[in-house]
N, C-alpha and C positions, 0 to 999 in steps of 0.2 A: 392619519397620526403610527409612524413607524412603530411596530411591537418592540420593546425594549426603552422607551423615551429617552432619546440620543441627545437629544436638546437639553441646557443648562436646567434644573430644577427652577421652577418660582414656588413663591409662597403670597399666599391671600393674606387681606389685612383681618385678624383678628375681626370678628361682630360681634365682639364681647358687650355689647350696651343692647344687644337685640332680646329682645324674651326671648325669642327662638333658641338662641344661644344655649340657655340652660333649661329646657324642656327635654325630662327626662325619656322619655316614647321617642323622641326624633333625633336624641344622642344613642339611644340603642340603635333605631332601626338605622343610623348609619353606622356604627359599629358591626349589625351582622354585615351588612353591605361590602364595608371592605376587611372583616374577619373573613368572609365568603374567598374573595380575593386573595387574601394570605396564606388560607388552606391550598388554593390552587397553584399557590408559589414555594409555598416555605425556604425561600431563601436566606432570610432571614433570622437561620433556626438557631442559629452561633453565636448570635448578638448576644441577649441578656437572655433574663429570666422571662420575661413576655412571651416570646415566640412557643417557648417549648410546652409555658403554661395552656397558651392558647392550640397549640394543636394535640396536646393531652386531652384538653378538655372534647374537642371534636373526636378525635380517636377513639378516647370511650366513653362516647354519648352513645347513643342504644343505634343512630342509623349512620353513626359514622361519618357527620356531615355538618353544616350549620345547624342544620333545623331540629338537630336534637341537641342544644344546647341549650343551656336556659338561660334567658338574660339576666339572671340573678348572680350569674355564675362570670359575668363581662368582668365583676370589681376584680376579681382573681387576677387577671391580664391591667387589669390598670395599677393595680395595688404594683407591679413587676418593672413598670414601666421607670427608667432615671431621668426619663429626658435630654436622653444621649445627645439627640437628633441622627443619630449613624444611619439608622433605617435608613430616612429620608434622605439622608447626603449621601452616602455612600453605596446603597443597598437597592435598593424599592427601586422597581425601572418604572412603575408605574405612579409616581408623583407628577405632579401639574408640570408642564403642560398636556400631558398626555390626558385624555378624554376621560380615563377610569379615575382621578383626579383625588389622589390619594396622601393624606399626609398623618400616619399613626399619629408622632409622636403629637399636635396639636388635637388630635380626636382625643386622646389618652387627659389631657388638658380641660376639653372641654367639658369630662367627666367630675373631673377632680373641682374644674368652676360648679356645676351644677351641685356634687357636695357640699362645698363650702355656699353658696346660695340656700342650700334647703337647710345648713346647720348641721349639716352629717360627718363634717371632717373631723377629724382627732381632734380635741384641744390643748391634749398633749404634745402631740408635732407639732399644733402652731406655736406654741411659747420657745421650743428648741431652735423655731427659723426665724425670732427674733435679733437678728443676729449684733443689731444697732445696740438696741438695749442691755442684752446678754454683754454685750463687747464692753462696756462704756462699765459695768456693775463687775465686771473680773476683774479689768485691768486696775479698779481699788485694788483688789483682793488677790491681785493674780500667784503668787509662790503658793497661797493656801491653795486657791482654785486647784490651780496644777501638782500641786501635793495629794487633795481626795481624789483627780482622777489616776492618779497611780495605786491609789490603796483600794486592795481588792476587796475589804467586806462591807468599802465603801459605796463601791461601782455594784456592788449586788442588790446593796440600799436602793441605788440610783434604777439599776435595773427594775425593780419591782413597780418602784414611783414613775418613773420618768418614762420607763419602756426602752433606755439607752442600753444596747449588750453589754457584758460586763466584760468582755473580753474584746471588745471594740477602740481604738489606740484613737484616743481624742488629743483633738489641736490644743497649746500650749497654748496663755493671752500672759500678753507681757504688760508693762504697770505704763511703760513709757510708748506711748504707740506712735506710729510713721508720720503722723503732723508733728508730735511733739518733738519727736530726734530731728528733723528734717527744720525748724522751724531754730533748733540747738544745736545743727550741726551745719552747717552750711560748706555747701563745696562750690571749688574757686574752681570755675572755667576756662578751659584750655582757650584763649586766644590763636592758636600755631593751629589748630585741629582744622581740616580740612571743612570740618560742616560746620564750622564756629558759623553764628549768627541763625543760627535754629534753635526756634522758641519751642518747647515742652510743655504744658500742665501734666502732671501724674496722679490719674485717678487712682485715690489709693485702694480704694476695696476695702469692704469690710474687712478678710483676711489681712491683706496686708498690713493694714492699719491696726487692728489689736493683736492677732496671733504670729506675725511673723514683717515685722517691720525689717528685715535685714535685705526682703525684699528689695523693700521700696529704697531704700539706700544703697544697693549693691549700684540699682539701675541708676539714679543720680551718678555715683560715681562714675560708670560707666559712659554716662551721656556727658557729663563736664569734660570726663577725658578729651569726647572726642569733639566736644564745643556746641556744646549743646545746652542753652541755659533750662535752667526746672524750677517747676512750682508744685506743690502738693497741696491736693485740693482732697477736699472727704464732706460733700455736703451731706449726706447718708450711704446706706446699701444699694447694691443694682436692685433690688427686687427677687432676685433670682433663686434664695431659697422661697419668698411667696410663690412666686413662679411653679415652682415644681409643686405647691399644696392647691393651686389653681385659683388664686386669690387673685384676680386680673385685675380687678380695681385698682388693688393695693400698687401693684406694678405700676401701673397710670400714673398712682400719685408718686412714687419714688421716681419714673423716669420725667415729671414734667419740674419736679424741687433740682436734680442733677442738671436736666439738662438747661434750667435757669442760671444755676448757680454758675454751668461750665460756659454760658452764652457768650462773655465778655471777654474770654479767653479764645475763642472760635473766631468773633468777628477781628480781632487785632492777629489773628493769624500765628494761633498757637495749635502743635497737630495737639490731639489728647492720645495720651497712652494708657491704658488698663491693664494692674498689674496681672492679672487672671484671668485666661481665658474663658472661665462662663462670666463673667466680668463684661469681657470686650464683645464677647458673643450678646449680650443686653441690646447694651449701648449702641452694635453695630446691625440687627437684626428686627431681633423682637421687641425693642421698643419699638423701631417704627411699622411694625406689623399691630401695634397696640392701638398710636396713635398719630398712625398715619397724617393727618392733617398736620401734624403742628411743628410747624418750619425750626424751632430749635430742636426738639429730637432729630429730625433728618439733617440740620446743618452738621449736629453733635456725632451724629451714625458716620456723615463721611468725612469730619476729622479725625474719628478715631482707626489706633492702630493696637493690636496686640503686642507686648515688647520687644519678642522675636521677631515681628515681622517688623519695627520699627530700627534696629539695631541694619538689620540685613537692606535696609530702604537706605539707610544712610551709607552702608558700604558701594550699594548698587550706582548712588549717585554723588557722592564726596569725594567716599573711600574712607576708610577707619586707621586712627592712628596707626604706627607699625608697634611694637613692643608687647604682644601679644604672646604666649609663649607654651610650650603641649603640657599636656595635663597627665599627667603622670598616672599611670594606669588605666586610664580608660575611661568611657562613657559609656554607662546604657542609659536610654535615652526614651523614653516611655514618651509618647507623642499625644496630648490628653483627647480626647474625645471633643472636646467644645473650640478646642482649636483647628480640629479635623471639620468641625460643620461649619465654621466659618471659611472655608471654600481658597486658603491664601499659600496651600501647601504645607509641607512639613519644615515651616519657618526658625522653628528651635533647635530644627536639625542643620538648614542651612546657617545658623548662627555658627552655630558648634564647629560647624565644618571651617569657618574661618579661621578657624585657629588651626598652627602648624602642628604637621603631622597628626591629623585628628583620631584617636583610636573609637570607632562612635559605632556601637549598635543600635539601631533605632526598633523600635518595637511598635507596633503599629496595633494598636488592639484594643480593647474597654479593657481600663485597671476594675470596673465594677463595682467601683463604687459609689457613685452616684449622690455623691453630696451629704444633706444630712441623714439620706437615702438610708447609705448603705450606713447608718450606725443603730439603727432601729433594730430592736430584739424581732427576729423575726424576719431580718434582711439582712443580717451582718453574715452570715454561713452564704447565705445566697449570694454574697456580693463578693468574700472570698471565692468561692467557688467560680463565677464566673469572671473573676481575676487571677483564678491561678494559672494558666497560658502566658502570662504575662511575667507573673512571677519563679514561673518556671524558667522563661528567657532570660531572664533578668539574673536569678540565679548561676545558670551555667553560661553567662555572659564572663561570668569571672572578671570583671571591670571594678575598677575601685569606688567610681560614684555611681549612683543612681540617681537619675533624675525627668523630673515631669514640667511644665508646665502648669498641672492642678497639683497645688501643694497636699489638695485631699488625698489625691490619685499615689502621689508620691507614697504618703506615710502609709496609706493599702498595699501597696506594691511591697513594701517593705514588712508591715508584716504579715503578707502571705510570703516570701521570701523566710520570714523567720521560722512557720511552722513547715514548710520545706526541707529547710535544713540542717533541721534535728542537730543541732549543738553544734551546724559547721560557723566557719565563719563568710559574714554578710556584710557590708556595707550599712551601717544604721543612721549616717546620716543624710536628711531627704534635702534634694538641694533643689532650685528654682537652676534652670537656664543661666538666665542672666546670672546668679550669682557663681557658677562655672566658669564666667566668661568675663568676670570683674576678678575672680581668683587668676585666669590666666595671664592679664594687665597685671596683677602684681597685687591689685587695690583693695584687696582684702583679704 
């Protein structure tokens, strides 16, 4: 095996049905082995807060080595991991097939899974990650919920009771979900487009369904203009929030439900488009590692595209309809971590470069948000710190638009820009790249 593991990284299936998967003594032994290798490398020191915490524990220990770190302190490292996957996909030279066989994110996941199994995981955090239940409830009283989330005294109360940081920007809810709007607002498919005949089913995702249906509507308009007939389906959340907290069995249940619902579309030749990269990552990669024996999960994985990836595929195969116009003021584009982890390249940047005279600054670094993790008390300040280089680059670019494929990252970046701007001007509307593409076509 060559030093540096120049081969493409491979991932092992998660052995989550094996009792050893939850054995804390075995988990801590593996953490000691992996942490010791990380200590000798330190290539990931600037990715997130997990690695600085680990290296500080080692450097401040009595021996200055891993044998001086107490296993009880390993949790400090686990709690800082956002499962962004960047260490595995972009930095670590020792991932499989290297003989040292490191998978840092999945090891952190295993620790959290053991906490869930032992009943030690945060019950408050569990309630915050019930995105379907919360989204359905909030959609009935969206204006009130959105108002509460903006009122400082009420946010202070929320911080004390739900441990959500009073300063963290929270996503808005919509009374009309994407599924509702898709049913009420049909789009006409352009039969003159080169890609006419393609069919795709949009997996709405909890965020686009309950929080920002405009992402899905923009996608439908762009695809219809380019000849693609679409349907919108949302059986339930992809399970990423449960995955982040370590409830692997729950994620498997989500995977079975969604893959069964979408199976008929896949069998009929539909492409599947996930509107948020975290969800695309789950469908493409994490679900098959959790249920490797499930043929419906495998077929769905092979049929799934990220939305920007799909538009670029149309451009490369059939060609796009003409009519794209330059975006005045340019775009600062953040490449989301879970888009990078799909290992398909910078598809959002490729898509926006299809627009004439692209004025584009690409920012390829973690925003620091980490999903629900980034809004929690004790994490929000760290999330802002980790994302500060991204916010600084976006602010210094002076572009008219700030976009990210991850809607939560986009909001977080703008909040970081606001802290750096000190009253100066900066964009206030976070956008998904597909929304900018729709604007360029004059469809929004």
